[in-house]
N, C-alpha and C positions, 0 to 999 in steps of 0.2 A: 644285370645292371639296368637301372631305369634310363630310358632315352632322354636326352636333353630336350627342354622346351624352349621354343623361340617366343620371346615376349617382345611385342611391338609397343613401345612406350610413347604415348602422345600427350602433349600438354593440351589442355582445353583451348577453345577458341578465345578470341579477344573479348574482353569485358569492358563495361562502361568505365572502369577505373584505369584501363590500360593506357590510354592516351596520355594521362598525367603521371603514369608510373607510380600509382598508389599501391601500397601493399594490401593485397586481398588474401588473407589467410583463411580464418574460419568464417569470415563474412560471406554471406551467400549473395554474390554479385552476379547480375544478369549479363548475358552475352549481348554484344552490339550486333548491328546488321552485318558488319564485317565478320564478327565471330560466328554468326550463323552460316555465312557463306563458307567460312573455313571448315565448319563442321560438315557441310554438304560435300566439300572437296575431299575431306577425309572419308566420307561415306562412299564416294565414287572410287577412291583408292582402295578401300576395303572390298568393294564389289569386284574390282579387278584383281585383287590379291587376297583371296578369301582366308579367313581365320576360323578357328574352331569354336572360339568363345570370345566374349567381350566382358571385361571387368572395368568398373569405374569407381572413382571416389563418390561418396554420397552427396557431395555438393552439387547444386543444380547446374552450375556452369560445365562441370564434367559430364553429368548425365545428359545434358542437352547436346554436348559435342559428340557423344557416342550414338545418339539416336539415329542419325542417317546411316551409320554403318550397320547398326542392328536392323534397320529397315531393309537395307540392300541385301543382307545375308539371311534374313528371317530368323534372327536370334533375339533373345531377351538378355539384356545386360545384367550381370551380377554386380551388386554393390558391396564394396569392401570398406568398412569404416576406417581402417588403418591406412587407406590411401588418401585421406583428407589432407589438405594443405597444412603447413605449420601454422600455429597461432603466433602472430607477430606482436602480441602484447600491445604496448602503448602506440605502436606505429601502425596498427590496423587502420586502414583508410587514409593514411598520411603518406607523404613522400619522404625519402631519406633527407632531402634538403630541408623540409619543414621540421623534421626532428632535429637536424643539426642546428637550425636557427635557435632552438630552445635548449638544446643540450649538446653543445659541440664536442665535449669530452667523450660522452657516451657514443656519439656518432663516429668519432675517430677510432674509438676502441673497437666498435663493430667492424669498421672497414679493415682494421689491422688483423682481427681474428674474430670472425662472425660466430664461431662455435664456442670459444672460451668466453666471449663477451657479447652474448645476444642482447637484443633489445630488452629493456625492463618489462617484466611481466610476460615475456615470450616463452613459448615451449622450448625446452632444452633441445637444440638441434641434434644432439646425440641420441636422445630418446626418439625424436622424429625419424631419424635415419634407421634406428632399430626397428620401430614398428613398420615402417615402409618396406624395409628389406624382408622382414618376416612375412609380410603380406605377399610380396612377390614370390617368395619361396613356397608359400602355401598354394598360390595360384599355379605355379609351375608344377607342383606336386599333384594338383588336381587334373592336369592336362599333359601327362608325360608324352613326349614326342610330338606335341601339338604346336599350333601357332595361335597366340592369344593377343588380342588388342587390349591394352590397358590405358585408360584415359585418366590422367591425374593432373599434377600441378608442378609448376616450375621449380620451386625450392625443394619440395619433397623429392622429386625425381632426381635432381642433381645430387642431393645428399645420398640417395640410394645408389646411384651410379658410382659415386666415389667409394661407398662402402663395398660394393660388389667387386670393383676393379682395383681395390687396394690403394686408392688415392687418399691422402690425409684429408679428413673432413674440413679442416681449417682452410683448405685450398679450394673449396668448391666454387666460390665466386670468381676466383681467378682462372681455374682450369676450365670451368664450364660457365662462361659469363651469362648465358641464358639458353633456355630451350624455346624455340619459336612456337607460336601458337599453331596447333594442329600439325606440327612437324613430327616425324616418326624417328625414333631411335630404337635400333634392334639389339637385343642381347640374347645370348644362348645360355641357358641356366640349367645346371643339374645339381645334384645333392652336394657336390664338392666345389665346382668351378663355375665361373662366369666368364663369358667372352663377349666383347663388344663387336657387333656386326656392322652397325651404321650409327651415325650420330646426326640428329637435327636435319633429317632429309625432308624437304617440303613434299607433301603428298602429291602436289601437282606435277612433280617430276616423274612420278610413276615408278620409282625405284622399288624393288622387292627385297627387303632385308632378309 
């Protein structure tokens, strides 16, 4: 039997759209100074709790967040296209409030069930959950028994966590309101099962999932 892999899932650092809570999906948005400091903190955490590999989304905010950890451990990050954030369609670069001001009915439908009624032009959340889950399973399969840092995105990781833990996807915004920037959530994954080890732990606390 293949040994389970511990995946340490981290959301990228704060971006320039973060303060206004703008949706950044496929848009390649830069880190702020705070985001770069969060990345450095994640790097120090990884240096104190080494991993065997680092994988990231291809978007620059995730790659930049992983760089200090790679530097601390002497590793080169692997980029996985299927770890990219969801495409939020017409809401890319906008806030939910801005969208609601123009289309109150669609905004309310999204709040009620963000999976059945995603934003117009957005990626189907079920498809995003499927590709993200498949990516994590491939990563776990490549590092049996290992510890792997995975740097990706808020909505994608929440959808994937719900999929792996058997939580209805429609509940992802309620059950997992957000993953904090550069916080770590640990899961143990094998070919059949997933177990949650920790959730949204600030790397500054030094916890070892």
